MMTF fields as JSON, N, C-alpha, C and O atoms, coordinates in Angstrom:
{
  "mmtfVersion": "1.0.0",
  "mmtfProducer": "UNKNOWN",
  "numBonds": 395,
  "numAtoms": 396,
  "numGroups": 99,
  "numChains": 1,
  "numModels": 1,
  "chainsPerModel": [1],
  "groupsPerChain": [99],
  "chainIdList": ["A"],
  "bondAtomList": [4, 2, 8, 6, 12, 10, 16, 14, 20, 18, 24, 22, 28, 26, 32, 30, 36, 34, 40, 38, 44, 42, 48, 46, 52, 50, 56, 54, 60, 58, 64, 62, 68, 66, 72, 70, 76, 74, 80, 78, 84, 82, 88, 86, 92, 90, 96, 94, 100, 98, 104, 102, 108, 106, 112, 110, 116, 114, 120, 118, 124, 122, 128, 126, 132, 130, 136, 134, 140, 138, 144, 142, 148, 146, 152, 150, 156, 154, 160, 158, 164, 162, 168, 166, 172, 170, 176, 174, 180, 178, 184, 182, 188, 186, 192, 190, 196, 194, 200, 198, 204, 202, 208, 206, 212, 210, 216, 214, 220, 218, 224, 222, 228, 226, 232, 230, 236, 234, 240, 238, 244, 242, 248, 246, 252, 250, 256, 254, 260, 258, 264, 262, 268, 266, 272, 270, 276, 274, 280, 278, 284, 282, 288, 286, 292, 290, 296, 294, 300, 298, 304, 302, 308, 306, 312, 310, 316, 314, 320, 318, 324, 322, 328, 326, 332, 330, 336, 334, 340, 338, 344, 342, 348, 346, 352, 350, 356, 354, 360, 358, 364, 362, 368, 366, 372, 370, 376, 374, 380, 378, 384, 382, 388, 386, 392, 390],
  "bondOrderList": [1, 1, 1, 1, 1, 1, 1, 1, 1, 1, 1, 1, 1, 1, 1, 1, 1, 1, 1, 1, 1, 1, 1, 1, 1, 1, 1, 1, 1, 1, 1, 1, 1, 1, 1, 1, 1, 1, 1, 1, 1, 1, 1, 1, 1, 1, 1, 1, 1, 1, 1, 1, 1, 1, 1, 1, 1, 1, 1, 1, 1, 1, 1, 1, 1, 1, 1, 1, 1, 1, 1, 1, 1, 1, 1, 1, 1, 1, 1, 1, 1, 1, 1, 1, 1, 1, 1, 1, 1, 1, 1, 1, 1, 1, 1, 1, 1, 1],
  "groupList": [{"groupName": "MET", "atomNameList": ["N", "CA", "C", "O"], "elementList": ["N", "C", "C", "O"], "formalChargeList": [0, 0, 0, 0], "bondAtomList": [1, 0, 2, 1, 3, 2], "bondOrderList": [1, 1, 2], "singleLetterCode": "M", "chemCompType": "L-PEPTIDE LINKING"}, {"groupName": "TYR", "atomNameList": ["N", "CA", "C", "O"], "elementList": ["N", "C", "C", "O"], "formalChargeList": [0, 0, 0, 0], "bondAtomList": [1, 0, 2, 1, 3, 2], "bondOrderList": [1, 1, 2], "singleLetterCode": "Y", "chemCompType": "L-PEPTIDE LINKING"}, {"groupName": "LEU", "atomNameList": ["N", "CA", "C", "O"], "elementList": ["N", "C", "C", "O"], "formalChargeList": [0, 0, 0, 0], "bondAtomList": [1, 0, 2, 1, 3, 2], "bondOrderList": [1, 1, 2], "singleLetterCode": "L", "chemCompType": "L-PEPTIDE LINKING"}, {"groupName": "ILE", "atomNameList": ["N", "CA", "C", "O"], "elementList": ["N", "C", "C", "O"], "formalChargeList": [0, 0, 0, 0], "bondAtomList": [1, 0, 2, 1, 3, 2], "bondOrderList": [1, 1, 2], "singleLetterCode": "I", "chemCompType": "L-PEPTIDE LINKING"}, {"groupName": "THR", "atomNameList": ["N", "CA", "C", "O"], "elementList": ["N", "C", "C", "O"], "formalChargeList": [0, 0, 0, 0], "bondAtomList": [1, 0, 2, 1, 3, 2], "bondOrderList": [1, 1, 2], "singleLetterCode": "T", "chemCompType": "L-PEPTIDE LINKING"}, {"groupName": "ALA", "atomNameList": ["N", "CA", "C", "O"], "elementList": ["N", "C", "C", "O"], "formalChargeList": [0, 0, 0, 0], "bondAtomList": [1, 0, 2, 1, 3, 2], "bondOrderList": [1, 1, 2], "singleLetterCode": "A", "chemCompType": "L-PEPTIDE LINKING"}, {"groupName": "VAL", "atomNameList": ["N", "CA", "C", "O"], "elementList": ["N", "C", "C", "O"], "formalChargeList": [0, 0, 0, 0], "bondAtomList": [1, 0, 2, 1, 3, 2], "bondOrderList": [1, 1, 2], "singleLetterCode": "V", "chemCompType": "L-PEPTIDE LINKING"}, {"groupName": "TRP", "atomNameList": ["N", "CA", "C", "O"], "elementList": ["N", "C", "C", "O"], "formalChargeList": [0, 0, 0, 0], "bondAtomList": [1, 0, 2, 1, 3, 2], "bondOrderList": [1, 1, 2], "singleLetterCode": "W", "chemCompType": "L-PEPTIDE LINKING"}, {"groupName": "ASN", "atomNameList": ["N", "CA", "C", "O"], "elementList": ["N", "C", "C", "O"], "formalChargeList": [0, 0, 0, 0], "bondAtomList": [1, 0, 2, 1, 3, 2], "bondOrderList": [1, 1, 2], "singleLetterCode": "N", "chemCompType": "L-PEPTIDE LINKING"}, {"groupName": "PRO", "atomNameList": ["N", "CA", "C", "O"], "elementList": ["N", "C", "C", "O"], "formalChargeList": [0, 0, 0, 0], "bondAtomList": [1, 0, 2, 1, 3, 2], "bondOrderList": [1, 1, 2], "singleLetterCode": "P", "chemCompType": "L-PEPTIDE LINKING"}, {"groupName": "ASP", "atomNameList": ["N", "CA", "C", "O"], "elementList": ["N", "C", "C", "O"], "formalChargeList": [0, 0, 0, 0], "bondAtomList": [1, 0, 2, 1, 3, 2], "bondOrderList": [1, 1, 2], "singleLetterCode": "D", "chemCompType": "L-PEPTIDE LINKING"}, {"groupName": "LYS", "atomNameList": ["N", "CA", "C", "O"], "elementList": ["N", "C", "C", "O"], "formalChargeList": [0, 0, 0, 0], "bondAtomList": [1, 0, 2, 1, 3, 2], "bondOrderList": [1, 1, 2], "singleLetterCode": "K", "chemCompType": "L-PEPTIDE LINKING"}, {"groupName": "GLY", "atomNameList": ["N", "CA", "C", "O"], "elementList": ["N", "C", "C", "O"], "formalChargeList": [0, 0, 0, 0], "bondAtomList": [1, 0, 2, 1, 3, 2], "bondOrderList": [1, 1, 2], "singleLetterCode": "G", "chemCompType": "PEPTIDE LINKING"}, {"groupName": "PHE", "atomNameList": ["N", "CA", "C", "O"], "elementList": ["N", "C", "C", "O"], "formalChargeList": [0, 0, 0, 0], "bondAtomList": [1, 0, 2, 1, 3, 2], "bondOrderList": [1, 1, 2], "singleLetterCode": "F", "chemCompType": "L-PEPTIDE LINKING"}, {"groupName": "HIS", "atomNameList": ["N", "CA", "C", "O"], "elementList": ["N", "C", "C", "O"], "formalChargeList": [0, 0, 0, 0], "bondAtomList": [1, 0, 2, 1, 3, 2], "bondOrderList": [1, 1, 2], "singleLetterCode": "H", "chemCompType": "L-PEPTIDE LINKING"}, {"groupName": "GLU", "atomNameList": ["N", "CA", "C", "O"], "elementList": ["N", "C", "C", "O"], "formalChargeList": [0, 0, 0, 0], "bondAtomList": [1, 0, 2, 1, 3, 2], "bondOrderList": [1, 1, 2], "singleLetterCode": "E", "chemCompType": "L-PEPTIDE LINKING"}, {"groupName": "SER", "atomNameList": ["N", "CA", "C", "O"], "elementList": ["N", "C", "C", "O"], "formalChargeList": [0, 0, 0, 0], "bondAtomList": [1, 0, 2, 1, 3, 2], "bondOrderList": [1, 1, 2], "singleLetterCode": "S", "chemCompType": "L-PEPTIDE LINKING"}, {"groupName": "CYS", "atomNameList": ["N", "CA", "C", "O"], "elementList": ["N", "C", "C", "O"], "formalChargeList": [0, 0, 0, 0], "bondAtomList": [1, 0, 2, 1, 3, 2], "bondOrderList": [1, 1, 2], "singleLetterCode": "C", "chemCompType": "L-PEPTIDE LINKING"}, {"groupName": "GLN", "atomNameList": ["N", "CA", "C", "O"], "elementList": ["N", "C", "C", "O"], "formalChargeList": [0, 0, 0, 0], "bondAtomList": [1, 0, 2, 1, 3, 2], "bondOrderList": [1, 1, 2], "singleLetterCode": "Q", "chemCompType": "L-PEPTIDE LINKING"}],
  "groupTypeList": [0, 1, 2, 3, 3, 4, 5, 2, 5, 5, 6, 3, 4, 4, 3, 3, 7, 1, 6, 8, 5, 9, 10, 8, 11, 1, 11, 2, 12, 4, 2, 4, 2, 3, 13, 7, 12, 5, 4, 2, 0, 7, 2, 6, 10, 14, 6, 3, 5, 13, 2, 4, 15, 12, 12, 15, 13, 13, 10, 4, 16, 2, 10, 5, 4, 2, 2, 12, 3, 4, 6, 4, 3, 17, 12, 2, 2, 5, 7, 4, 3, 3, 2, 2, 3, 16, 10, 9, 11, 12, 3, 1, 11, 11, 2, 13, 18, 0, 11],
  "groupIdList": [1, 2, 3, 4, 5, 6, 7, 8, 9, 10, 11, 12, 13, 14, 15, 16, 17, 18, 19, 20, 21, 22, 23, 24, 25, 26, 27, 28, 29, 30, 31, 32, 33, 34, 35, 36, 37, 38, 39, 40, 41, 42, 43, 44, 45, 46, 47, 48, 49, 50, 51, 52, 53, 54, 55, 56, 57, 58, 59, 60, 61, 62, 63, 64, 65, 66, 67, 68, 69, 70, 71, 72, 73, 74, 75, 76, 77, 78, 79, 80, 81, 82, 83, 84, 85, 86, 87, 88, 89, 90, 91, 92, 93, 94, 95, 96, 97, 98, 99],
  "secStructList": [7, 7, 2, 2, 2, 2, 2, 2, 2, 2, 2, 2, 2, 2, 2, 2, 6, 6, 6, 6, 7, 1, 7, 4, 4, 4, 7, 6, 6, 2, 2, 2, 2, 2, 2, 2, 2, 2, 6, 2, 2, 2, 2, 2, 2, 2, 2, 2, 2, 2, 2, 2, 6, 7, 1, 7, 1, 1, 7, 7, 7, 2, 2, 2, 2, 2, 2, 2, 6, 6, 6, 6, 2, 2, 2, 2, 2, 2, 2, 2, 2, 2, 2, 2, 1, 1, 7, 6, 6, 7, 2, 2, 2, 2, 2, 1, 1, 7, 7],
  "xCoordList": [0.735, -0.023, 1.701, 2.405, 1.619, 2.678, 3.635, 4.213, 3.429, 3.943, 2.353, 2.287, 1.582, 0.428, 0.363, 0.322, 0.363, 0.479, 0.932, 0.499, 2.409, 3.927, 3.69, 4.051, 3.142, 3.022, 1.679, 1.524, 0.598, -0.004, 0.286, 0.171, 0.631, 1.582, 2.422, 2.522, 3.231, 4.328, 3.451, 3.579, 2.759, 1.381, 0.232, -0.426, 0.353, -0.227, 0.874, 0.813, 1.622, 2.481, 3.222, 3.885, 3.194, 3.757, 3.215, 3.702, 1.652, 0.578, 0.651, 0.845, 0.503, 0.827, 1.885, 1.877, 3.295, 4.325, 4.177, 4.852, 3.837, 3.22, 2.521, 2.937, 1.675, 0.81, 0.891, 0.278, 2.177, 2.909, 4.212, 5.032, 4.528, 6.158, 6.591, 7.249, 6.25, 7.433, 7.29, 8.115, 6.605, 6.508, 7.655, 6.859, 8.737, 8.887, 9.392, 10.243, 8.43, 9.095, 8.469, 8.905, 7.684, 7.732, 8.123, 7.653, 9.367, 10.307, 9.599, 10.105, 8.007, 7.25, 7.742, 6.785, 8.723, 10.364, 10.834, 10.769, 11.259, 12.098, 10.762, 11.208, 9.421, 8.475, 8.877, 9.733, 8.007, 8.309, 9.412, 9.243, 10.222, 11.572, 11.708, 11.972, 11.106, 10.98, 10.035, 10.667, 8.953, 7.951, 8.253, 7.583, 8.998, 10.058, 9.353, 8.278, 10.681, 12.54, 12.198, 12.632, 11.208, 10.102, 9.562, 9.913, 9.045, 8.133, 9.118, 8.902, 9.793, 11.0, 11.9, 12.274, 12.232, 12.835, 12.014, 12.477, 10.369, 9.067, 8.941, 8.387, 9.426, 9.027, 9.986, 9.555, 11.73, 12.542, 12.375, 13.198, 11.705, 11.714, 10.662, 10.871, 9.907, 8.674, 9.108, 9.216, 9.367, 10.641, 10.839, 10.139, 11.943, 13.213, 11.979, 11.958, 11.375, 10.929, 10.129, 10.14, 9.266, 8.397, 9.475, 9.684, 9.928, 11.063, 11.524, 11.322, 12.183, 12.85, 12.281, 12.913, 10.877, 9.881, 9.577, 9.695, 9.05, 7.239, 6.149, 6.413, 4.831, 2.961, 2.847, 3.027, 2.291, 1.427, 2.877, 3.95, 2.001, 2.994, 2.584, 3.296, 1.182, 1.083, 0.29, -0.909, 0.839, 0.579, -0.528, -0.127, -1.086, -2.617, -3.491, -4.581, -1.975, -2.014, -2.115, -1.817, -2.622, -3.284, -1.822, -1.759, -0.504, 0.464, 1.58, 2.356, 1.054, 1.552, 1.066, 1.383, 0.223, -1.141, -0.192, 0.443, -0.197, 0.461, 1.944, 2.331, 3.047, 3.942, 3.759, 4.32, 3.013, 2.333, 2.665, 3.845, 1.324, 1.03, 2.042, 2.147, 2.889, 3.64, 5.254, 5.936, 5.516, 5.992, 6.065, 6.993, 4.586, 4.143, 4.237, 4.626, 3.804, 4.234, 5.577, 5.962, 6.383, 7.684, 8.839, 10.024, 7.894, 8.535, 7.75, 8.397, 6.733, 5.832, 6.945, 7.671, 6.789, 7.461, 9.179, 9.51, 9.817, 10.812, 10.694, 11.307, 10.037, 9.696, 9.457, 9.784, 8.891, 8.312, 9.832, 9.933, 10.713, 12.14, 12.518, 13.129, 12.231, 13.112, 13.187, 14.117, 11.617, 10.547, 10.855, 10.844, 11.173, 11.187, 12.934, 13.422, 13.302, 14.768, 14.944, 15.83, 14.295, 15.091, 13.317, 13.175, 12.722, 11.791, 11.63, 11.943, 10.94, 10.232, 9.283, 8.966, 9.141, 7.924, 9.386, 9.293, 10.558, 10.691, 10.586, 11.255, 9.472, 9.375, 10.531, 10.722, 10.818, 11.473, 13.784, 14.612, 13.641, 14.031, 13.509, 14.33, 12.316, 11.302, 10.927, 10.073, 11.225, 10.92, 11.863, 11.69, 13.48, 15.06, 15.268, 16.055, 14.481, 15.789, 14.441, 14.823, 13.523, 12.605, 13.211, 14.44, 12.765, 13.888, 13.082, 13.719],
  "yCoordList": [-1.418, 0.065, 1.377, 2.043, 1.142, 2.558, 3.018, 4.015, 1.748, 2.278, 2.779, 3.761, 2.301, 3.367, 4.857, 5.707, 4.972, 6.043, 6.675, 7.5, 6.333, 7.322, 7.782, 8.885, 6.887, 7.475, 8.336, 9.45, 7.496, 8.8, 10.046, 10.968, 10.469, 11.422, 12.235, 13.414, 11.622, 11.428, 12.385, 13.483, 11.337, 12.123, 13.635, 14.426, 13.565, 14.699, 16.101, 17.247, 15.648, 17.128, 16.922, 17.904, 16.182, 16.782, 16.928, 17.04, 17.101, 18.13, 19.342, 20.49, 18.978, 20.599, 21.179, 22.403, 20.431, 21.641, 21.437, 22.374, 20.966, 21.028, 22.518, 23.403, 22.484, 23.152, 25.28, 26.258, 25.042, 26.194, 26.171, 26.587, 25.553, 25.187, 26.395, 26.508, 27.425, 28.396, 29.444, 30.353, 29.351, 29.997, 28.769, 28.335, 28.437, 28.022, 28.279, 27.663, 29.561, 30.379, 28.976, 29.241, 27.716, 26.862, 26.258, 25.447, 25.588, 24.473, 23.343, 22.337, 23.158, 22.023, 21.152, 20.484, 20.803, 20.055, 19.251, 18.033, 20.055, 19.303, 18.641, 17.657, 18.966, 17.484, 16.803, 15.943, 17.439, 16.195, 15.489, 14.29, 15.705, 14.927, 13.229, 12.076, 14.563, 13.143, 12.65, 11.713, 12.566, 11.4, 10.842, 9.854, 11.214, 9.584, 9.264, 8.793, 9.827, 8.597, 7.97, 6.821, 8.283, 7.469, 6.374, 5.199, 6.626, 5.682, 4.945, 3.762, 5.448, 5.071, 3.775, 2.89, 3.639, 2.766, 2.264, 1.996, 2.145, 1.398, 0.467, -0.582, 0.503, 0.013, -1.027, -2.145, -0.843, -1.902, -2.3, -3.083, -1.954, -2.647, -3.984, -5.193, -3.444, -4.428, -5.725, -6.813, -5.714, -5.957, -7.02, -8.005, -6.974, -7.819, -8.747, -9.849, -7.681, -9.132, -10.511, -11.727, -9.338, -10.825, -11.097, -9.969, -11.546, -11.933, -12.963, -14.177, -12.204, -13.183, -14.421, -15.466, -14.143, -14.418, -14.826, -16.051, -14.268, -14.716, -13.513, -12.414, -14.355, -14.044, -12.643, -12.278, -12.059, -10.613, -9.336, -9.014, -8.942, -8.09, -6.619, -5.777, -6.63, -5.255, -5.282, -5.557, -5.042, -5.443, -4.606, -3.601, -4.79, -3.919, -3.604, -3.122, -4.35, -4.009, -2.694, -1.649, -2.858, -1.658, -1.087, 0.138, -1.922, -1.392, -0.407, 0.527, -1.416, -0.331, 1.135, 2.247, 0.366, 2.114, 2.981, 3.973, 2.519, 3.646, 3.666, 3.499, 3.743, 3.497, 4.343, 5.438, 4.02, 5.342, 5.951, 6.291, 6.736, 7.855, 8.092, 9.247, 7.979, 8.029, 8.597, 9.332, 8.556, 8.911, 10.236, 10.986, 10.157, 11.056, 12.349, 13.431, 12.122, 13.285, 13.577, 14.713, 12.599, 12.848, 13.405, 13.668, 13.507, 14.381, 15.737, 16.713, 15.742, 17.079, 17.914, 18.863, 17.191, 17.504, 18.137, 19.32, 17.197, 17.936, 18.469, 17.847, 19.448, 19.993, 21.269, 22.257, 21.328, 22.531, 22.989, 24.178, 22.731, 23.277, 23.862, 24.89, 23.275, 23.603, 24.184, 24.47, 24.705, 25.755, 27.331, 28.475, 26.505, 27.958, 28.343, 29.377, 27.812, 27.245, 28.852, 29.695, 28.883, 29.097, 30.784, 31.73, 30.474, 31.48, 32.669, 33.843, 32.016, 32.641, 34.183, 35.053, 33.971, 34.947, 36.331, 37.399, 36.066, 36.84, 37.674, 38.63, 36.997, 36.929, 37.242, 38.138, 36.427, 36.443, 37.627, 38.049, 37.556, 39.284, 40.482, 41.374, 40.811, 41.694, 41.573, 42.397, 40.718, 39.873, 40.934, 41.851, 40.304, 41.091, 42.693, 43.506, 43.003, 44.428, 45.407, 46.419, 44.911, 45.609, 46.316, 46.275, 46.79, 48.333, 49.365, 50.219],
  "zCoordList": [-0.108, -0.463, -0.335, -1.094, 0.735, 0.107, -1.176, -1.61, -1.458, -3.349, -3.958, -4.698, -3.718, -3.908, -3.799, -4.688, -2.476, -1.647, -2.17, -2.974, -1.688, -2.406, -4.286, -4.695, -5.077, -6.369, -6.286, -6.787, -5.447, -6.313, -5.635, -6.442, -4.431, -4.102, -4.707, -4.367, -5.825, -6.477, -8.191, -8.732, -8.389, -9.839, -9.189, -9.864, -8.02, -7.741, -7.355, -7.801, -6.604, -6.63, -8.269, -8.603, -8.932, -10.676, -11.221, -12.346, -11.136, -11.762, -11.072, -11.471, -10.21, -9.111, -9.381, -9.249, -9.904, -9.774, -12.055, -12.482, -12.768, -13.718, -14.057, -14.805, -13.483, -13.951, -13.482, -13.912, -12.251, -11.964, -12.142, -11.323, -13.513, -14.112, -13.682, -12.648, -14.456, -14.847, -13.525, -13.43, -12.869, -11.675, -10.169, -9.336, -9.954, -9.153, -7.522, -6.881, -7.072, -6.161, -5.062, -3.942, -5.0, -3.749, -3.827, -3.029, -4.648, -4.741, -4.901, -4.402, -5.76, -5.972, -6.849, -7.241, -7.366, -8.072, -6.915, -6.754, -6.239, -5.436, -4.228, -3.638, -3.83, -3.152, -4.493, -4.703, -5.354, -7.005, -6.755, -6.978, -6.467, -6.088, -5.614, -5.955, -4.076, -2.503, -3.231, -3.72, -3.694, -3.753, -5.132, -5.433, -5.896, -6.862, -6.248, -5.877, -6.18, -4.968, -4.376, -4.464, -3.389, -2.598, -3.678, -3.564, -4.308, -4.71, -6.108, -6.374, -6.636, -7.09, -6.326, -7.095, -4.971, -4.227, -3.038, -1.93, -3.522, -2.969, -4.262, -3.934, -6.286, -7.208, -7.24, -7.521, -6.912, -7.071, -5.397, -4.922, -4.858, -3.166, -3.701, -3.806, -3.87, -4.552, -5.63, -5.064, -7.124, -7.721, -7.329, -7.559, -6.597, -6.218, -4.459, -3.91, -4.324, -2.966, -3.76, -3.568, -5.01, -5.521, -6.5, -6.946, -6.839, -7.755, -6.454, -6.456, -5.351, -4.735, -3.864, -3.714, -3.252, -1.957, -2.836, -2.835, -4.05, -4.54, -3.583, -3.096, -3.614, -2.765, -3.823, -4.985, -2.104, -2.997, -3.379, -2.869, -4.633, -4.778, -4.145, -3.599, -4.423, -3.422, -2.084, -2.116, -1.055, 0.458, 1.463, 2.051, 1.529, 1.644, 3.211, 3.515, 4.163, 5.225, 5.753, 5.174, 7.057, 8.126, 8.568, 8.67, 8.873, 8.968, 7.761, 7.965, 6.06, 5.293, 4.695, 4.273, 4.96, 4.619, 5.65, 5.292, 6.809, 7.904, 7.572, 8.729, 6.876, 6.291, 5.373, 5.414, 4.468, 3.269, 3.584, 3.494, 4.465, 5.457, 6.087, 5.675, 6.743, 7.736, 6.478, 7.193, 5.938, 4.541, 3.465, 3.162, 3.02, 2.672, 3.593, 3.152, 5.055, 5.954, 6.021, 6.298, 5.777, 6.315, 5.188, 5.394, 3.653, 2.272, 2.746, 3.126, 2.716, 3.352, 4.327, 4.032, 5.587, 6.385, 5.61, 5.528, 5.248, 4.55, 3.071, 2.204, 2.761, 1.872, 2.318, 1.66, 3.428, 4.324, 5.142, 4.838, 5.778, 6.114, 5.374, 5.667, 3.392, 2.623, 1.939, 1.185, 2.093, 2.303, 2.792, 2.339, 4.188, 5.12, 5.042, 5.497, 4.71, 4.576, 3.254, 3.399, 2.539, 1.218, 1.183, 0.409, 2.002, 2.423, 1.249, 1.45, -0.355, -0.992, -0.983, -1.795, 0.031, 0.472, 0.747, 0.141, 1.667, 2.184, 3.393, 3.787, 3.921, 5.323, 6.969, 7.792, 6.793, 7.32, 7.209, 8.017, 5.877, 5.488, 5.611, 5.819, 5.543, 6.741, 7.66, 7.988, 8.459, 10.394, 10.929, 11.733, 9.862, 11.058, 10.265, 10.75, 9.036, 8.564, 10.365, 10.952, 10.601, 10.967, 11.961, 12.008, 12.556, 13.679, 14.824, 15.441]
}
C-alpha cells in the first residue's frame, strides 16, 4: 500500500508542479523529486521481493498503509523545512530588517 500512496503523492505533486512550472517559487520540483524518489525506491523493493520471495506484489495491510502515510508526511515535512529555509516570500528578511 505504501507504494500506491507514494506513487499517488508523486503523481499529484507532478501535476501541481507542471501547472505552476514557470514559477518555481515554492520549490514544488523538490517535493516532486522527493515523492518520485520514494516511489522508485518502493518499486525496486517490491520487484526484488516479488522475484526472490514470491507472494503478493502489493501489501494492503494496515501497517503498509500507515507506512505510506508516514512517508508522505515525512516528505511534506522535509519540503516544508526546505521552503522555510529558502523563504520564497521574504518574510524572514522583512522580519529581521524591522527596527
